[in-house]
C-alpha positions, 0 to 999 in steps of 0.5 A: 937930158931933156928927152929923158924928162918927156918920156918920163912925163910921156910914160907919166901920161899913157901908162894910167891909160892903158888900164883897161887896154888889151893887147893881143900877143902880137901888140905885146910883143911889139910893146917889149921889143920898143921897151928893151930898145928903150932900155938899152939906149938908158944903158948906153947914155948910162955908160956915156955919162959914167965914163965917157964912152959913147962907141956903140957895138953892133948889138946894140946899133942893131937893137937900136935900130930895131933889127 
């Protein structure tokens, strides 16, 4: 769970620095794709904590690999 703490702390440092940053459409797509991966990993972790189920289905595995 230390990874969660580090992620939140890093996000708290990075996001405010984006205030004046303008992203191209390609950059926004990459950011959105990576955030989708983070969300999927978080949902997987929540499921594992709540149910003990740690198996990864093929769709989640592809998403986590960035495919």
